[in-house]
C-alpha positions in Angstrom: -12.4 -16.0 -9.9 -12.8 -18.4 -7.0 -9.7 -20.0 -8.7 -7.6 -16.9 -8.5 -8.6 -16.5 -5.1 -7.3 -19.9 -4.1 -4.7 -20.2 -6.3 -3.2 -17.1 -4.4 -4.3 -18.8 -1.1 -1.5 -21.4 -2.1 1.0 -18.8 -2.7 -0.1 -17.2 0.6 0.5 -20.6 2.6 3.9 -21.3 0.8 5.0 -18.0 1.9 3.9 -18.5 5.1 6.0 -22.2 5.5 8.7 -20.5 3.7 9.2 -17.8 6.4 7.6 -19.3 9.9 7.7 -22.8 9.0 5.6 -24.8 11.7 6.9 -23.1 14.8 5.5 -22.0 17.9 4.8 -18.7 16.4 2.8 -19.9 13.4 0.9 -22.4 15.7 -0.2 -19.4 17.9 -0.8 -17.0 14.5 -2.9 -20.0 13.3 -5.3 -19.9 16.4 -5.5 -16.0 16.8 -7.0 -16.3 13.1 -8.8 -19.1 13.2 -11.2 -18.0 16.1 -12.3 -14.8 14.3 -12.3 -16.9 11.3 -14.4 -19.7 12.7 -17.1 -17.0 13.8 -16.9 -15.3 10.3 -18.1 -18.7 8.8 -20.4 -19.0 11.3 -21.7 -15.0 10.8 -21.2 -14.6 7.5 -20.8 -18.0 5.2 -22.8 -20.0 7.4 -25.8 -18.9 9.5 -26.1 -15.2 8.1 -25.9 -15.7 4.5 -28.0 -19.2 5.0 -30.9 -17.3 6.8 -30.7 -13.9 5.2 -30.6 -15.0 1.4 -34.2 -16.7 1.7 -35.7 -13.5 2.8 -34.0 -11.1 0.7 -34.8 -13.1 -2.4 -38.3 -13.2 -1.0 -38.8 -9.9 -0.6 -37.2 -9.0 -3.7 -39.9 -11.3 -5.3 -42.9 -10.3 -3.5 -42.5 -6.8 -2.6 -40.7 -3.5 -4.4 -37.5 -2.1 -4.4 -38.1 -0.1 -1.4 -39.0 -3.1 0.7 -35.7 -4.3 -0.2 -33.6 -1.0 0.7 -35.3 -1.0 4.2 -34.8 -4.2 4.7 -30.7 -3.9 4.1 -31.0 -0.7 5.9 -32.5 -2.7 8.9 -30.2 -5.9 8.8 -27.2 -4.2 8.0 -27.4 -1.8 11.1 -28.5 -4.5 13.7 -25.4 -7.0 12.4 -23.3 -4.0 12.8 -24.5 -3.0 16.0 -24.1 -6.3 17.4 -20.8 -7.6 15.8 -19.0 -4.3 17.0 -20.2 -5.0 20.8 -18.8 -8.8 20.1 -15.9 -7.7 18.6 -15.1 -5.2 21.4 -15.7 -8.0 24.2 -13.3 -10.6 22.0 -10.6 -7.8 22.5 -11.2 -7.7 26.2 -11.2 -11.2 26.4 -8.5 -12.3 24.4 -6.8 -14.3 27.2 -10.3 -16.3 28.0 -10.7 -17.0 24.5 -7.4 -18.3 23.8 -7.6 -20.6 27.3 -11.1 -21.5 26.1 -10.0 -22.6 22.3 -6.3 -23.8 22.8 -5.9 -24.8 26.7 -2.4 -26.5 25.9 -1.0 -23.2 25.3 -1.2 -22.2 28.8 1.5 -24.5 29.4 4.0 -22.0 27.4 3.3 -18.3 28.8 5.1 -16.6 26.2 3.1 -18.9 23.3 0.4 -17.8 25.2 0.6 -14.2 25.5 1.7 -13.8 21.9 -1.7 -15.7 21.0 -3.1 -13.4 23.2 -2.1 -10.2 21.5 -2.4 -11.3 18.0 -6.1 -12.2 18.4 -6.6 -8.6 19.8 -5.4 -7.5 16.0 -7.4 -10.4 14.3 -11.4 -10.0 15.7 -11.8 -6.6 14.4 -11.7 -8.9 11.2 -15.1 -10.4 12.1 -16.8 -7.4 12.0 -15.6 -6.5 8.5 -16.0 -9.9 7.0 -19.5 -10.1 8.1 -20.6 -7.1 6.7 -18.8 -8.1 3.5 -21.0 -11.0 3.4 -23.7 -9.1 3.4 -22.7 -7.0 0.9 -22.0 -10.5 -1.2 -25.5 -11.7 -0.1 -27.4 -8.4 -1.8 -25.2 -9.3 -4.7 -25.5 -12.8 -5.2 -29.1 -12.5 -5.2 -28.9 -10.0 -8.1 -27.0 -12.0 -10.2 -23.5 -10.9 -9.5 -21.3 -13.8 -8.4 -18.0 -12.3 -9.6 -17.0 -9.9 -7.0 -17.9 -11.3 -4.1 -15.7 -14.2 -5.5 -12.8 -12.3 -5.8 -12.5 -10.5 -2.6 -11.2 -13.3 -0.6 -8.3 -13.1 -2.6 -7.0 -9.8 -1.1 -6.9 -11.5 2.3 -4.0 -13.4 0.7 -2.5 -10.8 -1.1 -2.4 -8.8 2.3 -1.1 -11.4 4.1 1.6 -11.9 1.5 2.8 -8.3 1.1 3.1 -7.9 5.2 4.7 -11.0 5.4 7.3 -10.2 2.8 7.4 -6.1 3.9 6.2 -5.6 7.5 7.4 -8.7 8.8 11.6 -8.1 8.5 10.8 -4.6 10.4 8.9 -6.0 13.7 10.8 -7.1 16.5 8.4 -10.1 16.4 7.7 -10.8 12.5 4.9 -13.0 13.3 2.7 -10.0 14.0 2.8 -8.6 10.7 0.3 -11.3 9.6 -2.5 -10.5 12.4 -1.9 -6.8 10.9 -2.5 -8.3 7.5 -5.9 -10.0 8.5 -6.7 -6.6 9.6 -6.3 -5.1 6.7 -7.8 -7.6 4.2 -11.0 -7.2 6.3 -11.4 -3.6 6.0 -10.3 -3.8 2.2 -13.0 -6.7 1.2 -15.9 -4.5 2.8 -14.6 -0.9 0.8 -14.4 -3.3 -2.2 -17.8 -4.1 -2.7 -20.1 -1.2 -1.7 -19.6 0.6 -5.0 -21.2 -2.5 -6.5 -24.1 -2.6 -4.1 -24.7 1.6 -4.5 -25.3 0.7 -8.1 -28.1 -1.2 -7.5 -29.6 1.2 -5.3 -29.1 -0.5 -2.0 -26.7 1.2 0.3 -29.3 3.3 2.5 -27.8 4.5 5.7 -27.6 1.9 8.4 -30.4 1.8 11.1 -30.8 -0.4 14.1 -34.4 -2.3 13.5 -33.7 -5.1 16.6 -37.7 -5.0 16.5 -38.4 -5.3 12.8 -40.2 -8.5 11.9 -37.8 -9.2 9.2 -34.9 -8.8 11.1 -36.5 -10.9 14.3 -37.6 -13.6 11.6 -33.7 -13.9 9.9 -32.4 -13.9 13.9 -34.9 -16.5 14.4 -33.6 -18.7 11.4 -29.9 -17.9 12.2 -30.2 -19.0 16.0 -30.2 -22.8 14.8 -28.2 -22.5 11.7 -25.2 -21.2 13.7 -24.8 -24.7 14.4 -26.6 -26.7 12.0 -24.7 -25.3 9.5 -21.6 -24.9 10.4 -21.0 -28.4 12.0 -17.6 -29.1 9.9 -16.2 -25.8 11.1 -17.0 -26.5 14.9 -15.4 -29.9 14.6 -12.5 -28.3 13.1 -12.1 -25.8 15.6 -12.4 -28.6 18.3 -9.7 -30.7 16.2 -7.4 -27.1 17.3 -8.3 -27.4 21.2 -7.2 -31.3 21.0 -4.4 -30.6 19.2 -2.9 -27.6 21.1 -2.7 -30.5 24.0 -0.3 -32.3 21.6 3.1 -32.0 20.6 4.0 -28.4 18.8 3.5 -28.6 15.2 0.3 -30.2 15.6 -1.5 -27.1 15.1 0.8 -26.5 11.6 0.3 -29.8 10.7 -3.2 -29.9 10.5 -3.5 -26.3 9.1 -1.3 -26.9 6.2 -3.3 -30.5 4.9 -6.8 -28.7 5.8 -5.6 -26.2 3.4 -5.2 -28.3 0.7 -8.0 -30.2 1.2 -9.9 -27.0 1.2 -8.8 -26.2 -2.4 -11.4 -28.6 -4.2 -13.9 -27.7 -1.6 -13.8 -24.0 -1.7 -13.3 -23.8 -5.8 -15.9 -25.9 -6.6 -18.1 -26.8 -3.8 -18.3 -23.8 -2.3 -18.9 -21.9 -5.5 -21.7 -24.0 -6.7 -23.2 -23.8 -3.3 -23.1 -20.1 -3.4 -24.9 -20.1 -6.9 -27.7 -22.5 -6.1 -29.0 -20.9 -2.5 -30.5 -17.8 -4.2 -31.9 -20.4 -7.2 -33.3 -22.6 -4.9 -34.8 -19.5 -2.7 -36.6 -18.2 -5.2 -37.9 -21.5 -6.9 -39.1 -22.1 -3.5 -41.0 -18.5 -3.2 -42.2 -19.4 -6.8 -43.3 -23.1 -5.5 -41.3 -24.6 -8.5 -41.0 -28.2 -7.1 -39.5 -29.6 -10.0 -37.0 -26.6 -10.8 -36.0 -27.0 -6.8 -35.5 -30.8 -7.7 -33.2 -30.2 -10.6 -31.4 -27.5 -9.4 -30.4 -30.3 -6.6 -29.9 -32.8 -8.4 -27.2 -31.0 -11.2 -25.9 -29.5 -7.8 -25.3 -33.2 -6.7 -24.0 -35.0 -10.0 -21.5 -32.1 -10.6 -19.9 -32.4 -7.0 -19.3 -36.0 -7.1 -17.9 -35.7 -10.8 -15.4 -33.7 -9.3 -14.8 -34.2 -5.8 -14.4 -38.1 -5.8 -11.2 -38.0 -8.3 -10.1 -34.9 -6.2 -10.1 -37.2 -3.4 -8.3 -39.9 -5.0 -5.8 -37.8 -5.9 -5.2 -35.6 -2.9 -4.9 -39.3 -1.0 -2.4 -40.4 -3.3 -0.2 -37.8 -4.0 -0.5 -36.1 -0.3 3.2 -36.3 0.0 4.3 -34.8 -3.3 1.7 -31.9 -3.0 3.0 -31.0 0.5 6.6 -31.5 -0.7 5.8 -29.3 -3.9 4.2 -26.6 -2.1 5.6 -26.2 1.7 9.2 -28.1 1.8 11.1 -24.9 1.7 13.3 -23.1 4.3 11.7 -23.8 7.8 9.1 -26.5 6.3 11.3 -29.6 7.0 10.5 -33.2 5.1 8.9 -34.1 8.9 6.5 -31.1 8.8 6.0 -33.0 5.0 5.6 -36.3 6.8 3.3 -35.1 9.9 1.0 -33.1 7.6 0.9 -36.0 4.9 -0.9 -38.2 7.1 -3.6 -36.1 8.4 -4.1 -34.7 4.5 -4.7 -38.2 3.5 -7.0 -38.8 6.4 -8.7 -35.2 5.3 -8.9 -36.5 1.5 -11.1 -39.0 2.7 -13.9 -36.5 4.0 -13.9 -34.7 0.9 -17.0 -36.0 -0.4 -18.5 -35.7 2.6 -18.1 -32.2 3.2 -18.7 -31.1 -0.3 -22.0 -32.9 -0.2 -23.2 -31.3 3.0 -22.5 -28.0 1.8 -24.8 -28.9 -1.4 -27.3 -30.9 0.8 -27.8 -27.6 3.4 -29.3 -25.1 1.2 -32.0 -27.6 0.1 -33.4 -27.0 3.7 -32.2 -23.4 4.5 -34.0 -21.9 1.2 -37.0 -23.3 2.6 -36.3 -21.9 6.4 -36.3 -25.1 7.6 -33.6 -24.7 10.1 -34.6 -27.3 12.7 -33.6 -30.7 10.7 -29.8 -29.9 10.1 -29.4 -28.7 13.5 -30.6 -32.0 14.7 -28.8 -34.0 12.0 -25.7 -31.8 12.8 -25.7 -32.6 16.7 -25.6 -36.0 15.8 -22.7 -35.7 13.6 -20.5 -33.7 15.8 -21.3 -35.5 18.8 -20.0 -38.9 16.7 -17.4 -37.6 15.3 -15.6 -35.8 18.5 -16.6 -38.8 20.9 -14.3 -40.8 18.0 -11.4 -37.9 18.3 -11.4 -37.8 22.1 -10.9 -41.6 22.2 -8.9 -42.0 18.9 -6.2 -39.2 20.5 -6.3 -40.9 24.1 -5.4 -44.2 22.4 -2.9 -42.8 20.3 -1.2 -41.3 23.1 -1.6 -44.5 24.8 0.2 -46.2 22.1 2.7 -43.7 21.2 1.7 -43.3 17.8 3.9 -41.2 15.9 1.4 -38.7 14.7 -1.8 -39.0 17.0 -3.1 -35.5 15.4 -4.1 -37.5 12.0 -6.6 -39.0 14.6 -8.4 -35.6 14.4 -8.9 -35.8 10.7 -10.1 -39.1 10.7 -12.8 -38.3 13.3 -13.9 -34.8 11.0 -14.2 -36.8 8.2 -16.4 -39.4 9.8 -18.5 -36.6 11.1 -18.9 -35.0 7.8 -20.4 -38.1 6.0 -22.9 -38.9 8.7 -24.0 -35.2 8.3 -24.4 -35.9 4.5 -25.9 -38.9 4.4 -28.9 -37.8 7.1 -29.1 -34.5 5.2 -29.8 -36.3 2.0 -32.0 -38.9 3.1 -34.2 -36.2 4.5 -34.4 -34.1 1.4 -35.5 -37.5 0.3 -37.5 -38.3 2.8 -39.2 -34.9 2.6 -40.3 -35.0 -1.1 -38.3 -31.9 -2.2 -35.6 -34.2 -4.0 -36.5 -37.1 -6.1 -33.7 -38.9 -6.9 -33.4 -41.5 -10.7 -32.5 -44.8 -11.0 -29.6 -43.6 -13.2 -27.5 -42.2 -10.5 -26.4 -45.8 -9.6 -24.8 -46.2 -13.2 -23.8 -42.8 -13.0 -21.7 -43.4 -9.8 -20.5 -46.7 -11.4 -18.9 -44.8 -13.8 -17.2 -42.3 -12.1 -15.9 -44.9 -9.6 -14.5 -46.7 -12.3 -12.8 -43.6 -13.8 -11.5 -42.9 -10.1 -9.9 -46.7 -10.5 -8.1 -46.0 -13.3 -6.7 -42.8 -12.3 -5.7 -44.2 -9.2 -3.4 -46.6 -11.4 -1.9 -44.5 -13.0 -0.7 -42.0 -10.3 0.3 -45.0 -8.5 2.6 -45.9 -11.4 3.9 -42.4 -12.4 4.3 -40.9 -9.0 8.1 -41.8 -7.9 8.8 -42.6 -4.0 8.1 -40.1 -1.7 12.0 -40.0 -0.9 12.7 -38.2 -4.3 10.0 -35.7 -3.5 12.1 -34.6 -0.5 15.4 -34.3 -2.5 14.6 -33.1 -5.6 14.9 -29.6 -6.4 11.6 -26.9 -6.7 11.5 -26.9 -10.1 11.6 -30.6 -10.8 9.0 -31.4 -8.1 7.0 -29.0 -9.8 7.6 -30.3 -13.5 7.0 -33.9 -11.9 4.1 -33.1 -10.4 2.4 -31.4 -13.0 2.9 -34.2 -15.3 1.2 -36.6 -12.6 -1.9 -34.5 -12.2 -2.4 -34.1 -16.0 -1.9 -37.8 -16.6 -4.1 -38.7 -13.7 -7.0 -36.2 -14.9 -6.4 -37.3 -18.4 -6.7 -40.9 -17.7 -10.0 -40.4 -15.4 -12.0 -38.3 -18.5 -10.9 -40.8 -20.9 -12.2 -43.3 -18.9 -15.6 -41.3 -18.4 -15.7 -41.0 -22.2 -15.1 -44.4 -22.8 -17.9 -45.3 -21.0 -20.6 -43.0 -22.2 -20.3 -40.0 -19.7 -21.1 -36.9 -22.1 -20.8 -33.0 -21.1 -24.2 -32.3 -22.1 -24.6 -35.1 -18.6 -23.8 -32.2 -16.4 -25.8 -29.3 -18.2 -28.5 -28.3 -16.9 -31.6 -28.5 -19.1 -34.7 -28.3 -16.7 -34.0 -25.3 -15.3 -31.4 -22.5 -15.2 -29.3 -20.6 -12.2 
């Protein structure tokens, strides 16, 4: 289901690149969407889900069905009330928010006004999608992962439909994308309600700010808002700095980030979503062995997938961008500018993935202080690098200063991941094994062989700029399949078998 959603996301981004390119209007929409989407990742995928799921799992394990219903009623009512107020404030203060998150747009009054107007349309997405995340968390806790995983596909469908059918009818076509975001949030929420109702967990929401479970979730949320979303905060700060650079910088970072998010979304977030309820249940049951085994399985599987993905993104950055986006308004120059930032993001893919897997090891145990401290350290280092790097790039007149932002974000992700993993080991909740070094060596060997194959088979970048769409797609498919075959054959020859990544000690 996640794969379907991500593939539709690529179709969506191809449509946006073809119709709007890396224009000032596209920059404006990306900021108008990124602001509520950033908050969505804090309240929905980040702070809320990471704090709500452990409490829900504990209530289900130790209480009755009526206790679960009461928890859902209290949390849904309180969450909806708070976010309704926040949404209203966001709509009224849209110009101030744009000035805060994209200060560079103030130099272009038309671009600034366009961004503020679209933000008023997109901001309600935060309310809809946070309630959607709550419904998804309930379904995940009860073992239903398919419906919440497919729901994001409707964002892609909505944006594609609005870009094709509404945009041509508007005086300013870019507004159609903001309308598409609003519609998508509402549709995703409505889609999940029947499944929640079938569980008997769709009670009437009620405001319950003083309820002990709600207060407990809020206490857990406050530090997680920062700790679990350091990567998203860093990416948003990248947008602030990018808004100060030449027009198109925000779009170049967006398109390269989207390609990096593809393996991150398909594999890493999917696995992290699955293990959080499991880790929460195992912690509630005081099953330390299964807890450690679940973390170990997730980390091994992530490295098996994300190491070659990072190598592939780095070596095939240009061919991927040219094949997917270089049509109509998206020029070869846009491909070249996006390519350098994608190569930098590829470096950080493993770091981003390890953070997503390690963080549930803390949140499932309701430990929020440690990730906060670690997140602050990683963010400060990454942003210090970004500010210094951008100033140096501008002073030396580098052609692609926006790529420095991607490098700093990737660096911060690795620091964050390393400190999180070290904390899990030192606390004794995750027991590493000596076989890790041997298995990591095998994976790196497979990546090296794959890199050689990709380097030999991929034509020079100039070919990708000039070839037809069909020729690009066919050539890219051949190169990717050859690289994947080389990687997995190498692993097989050095002794890696499917059983090495299958669960044996515990079950999800």
